[in-house]
N, C-alpha and C positions, 0 to 999 in steps of 0.2 A: 503493500500499500504505501510504504514513504516514497520509495522509489517510484511509482507511480506518478505520486502526486508532484513530485520534485521534477519528473521531467514533462509533466503535463503544464505546470505551472512555474516554470523556470523563470520567467521574466516578472510577474506579479511578485513572487516570493521576495525577489531583491527590493521592492517597494513597500511591501508590509515587513521586512525586517528592520529597514530604516524607521519604521513608525514604531515597531515594536521597542526600538532601540529608546525612541523619542518616549514611549509610555513609561520606561524604566527611569530615564532622567527625570521625569515630569511626574513620579509615583505620585506625589502627594495632590497634586489636581487631577489626576486620573480616578485617584482613589477616591476623593470628595465625590467625583461626578458620579462614579460606579454606586455609591453609597444611595445617591440619589436618584437614581434612573429607576422608573417604575415599570417601564415597557418600552420594547422597541417597534418603531410602526414604519411603514412605507415612506413615512416623511422625515425621520429619525430618530432622536432620542426621546422620549418624556418624562421629565425628571421634577421630583419635589422642588419647592423652594427651599434655598439652603437658609438654615437656622439666623437669627438675627443675635450679632454680638456688639452691634454698636461702634464696631470701628469702621463700617463701611455703609452708605445708603446703597451702594449698586454692587450687585452680584450679577454675574456674567450667566447666559442661561449655559444649558447642555452643549449643544452645537458651538456656542461662541468660546466654551473653554476648550474645547479639542481645537477648533480654530486659531487659539491662540499660542498651540504648540509649537508652531511654524509660521513664518512669512505667507500671507494670503497668495501670494503670487508665486510660491513654490508649492503652495499645496494645489491651487486649481489645476495646473498642466499635470499633476499626476493624477488628481482625481479624473480628468478628463481621460488620461492614457489606459487608468483601469478599466472605467466602464468601457472605452472602446476594446480593450481587450476581453471583455467578457461579453461582450456583442460577437466578437471573432471567433470566440469559442461558443457561442449561439446559447448561452446562458441567461435567456431573458425573463425568464419565470424567477418570482421571486423567491420561492421555495429552495430550488436550484441553484440560485445566487448564494443564498446565506447560507449551505451548505457547503458549498465550495470554499466560500470566503472564509468559513470558521475552518475547514480543512487546511487553506494557505496559513492563517494564523499559527494553528497547533503546530504546521511544519515548522513557520519561522520561530515561535517558542523552543522546539526540540533545538534546531539549528541555533539558536542565541546559549542553551544550554552546552551544547557539546564544544561551540567555541571558546565558551566561558572554560570549561574544564579543560581543554587543550592546553590554554595558555597558563594553567597554573598547576597541570599535572607534571609528574616527573618520570623520567625514562626508565626508572626503575620498577613503576606503577604499571607504565603502560607493558612492561616484559612481563609482569604478573596477569595483564588480562590475556596476553597474547598465550600465556602459559596454561590458564585457566580456561581458555576458548573452547578448543576440542573435548575438553572433560566433560563440557554441558552440567546437568544439575548432579553430576555425582561430586565434582568439585574436589580438591585436596585440603590435607590438614594444614592449619594453621602453622604448624612447624616447617610443614614443607615449604613455605612461603619466606621464611626467615633468613635463608642464603641469600635470597635477592636484594633484602633489606642491608644483610651485612657487608655485601660486595661494594655496594651503592654507596655504603659509609666507608667502606675501605677507600674508596675512589674519591671521594668528596668530603672528607670530615667534617669541613667546615658548615656545608649545608644540614648535615645529620647532627651537630655538636648539641642542640637542644631539641631533637626531633626523634621522639622515641620508636620503634617499632608497632606499638598500638596506635600512635599517633599516625602512622603512615598507613597502617591499614584503615583505620576508622575514616582517613580522607577518602578512600575509595566508597567505603560503605553511604558515606555523606551523601556522595554523588551520586550514591546508587548504580554503582558500577558494578559492584560484587554485593553477595548477601552472607551472613555469617550465620550458622547453626551449630551451635555446641562448638565441636572443635572442628570443623570443615566451613571452609568458603567456597563459593561456587560464583562462576559470572552470571550476572544476570541479564535479561533482556536489553535493557539499557545499556550495558557493557558491549554484548555483542553488536547492537546498532550503533554504541560510538565507533567500535572500529572499522564497521563497515563504512561509517562517514568519513574516518580518516583515508583509508583507502580510495572511497569515491572521490574526494576532493585533493586527493595525491598529497597528505600531510604526511611528513613525516614519521615512523614509530620509533623513531629513536630520538630521545632528547638527552640531556645533562639531568643529572641528578637521580 
């Protein structure tokens, strides 16, 4: 499914990723907007009025808050291109459009997650994922992963001076790349898709650390 969506919507995804990054940067105003939103209509969002706090007599509407994320002259051409692309794909009916756009946003969210993970993950942790990948749900013992940590620590002691094996393994758990059950560790669906994404994008599986 992920590959199909990426192939079908490669151009719109680039636009949505930028918008998604904007949502992260402007998390507070977007969160306030979502909290107030009652429903989505064909003409846009319907939101409750924001609470009065005495700080300002003017509060922007839901569409105005979205428009404030970027300059109007930047937003309008992108909106026009997205509408044109939806027409080209014959997605004129509202339910189909909504489903398609939600899929694109879901893919953009996954891409953002994978990009951020790749930026912070170390080479020894990537090596663990590659080791665990063919083992599937069977996984491997926690002890069998320790040599990967010890080797990396020996090669870059300054990086690992205050970074324990437990912290090293917990990083991968927190990013949902691996799952731990008692004394066994196995790669997750997220971990497998993460490796697939790196290969498809031509990212190196060998990094420092």
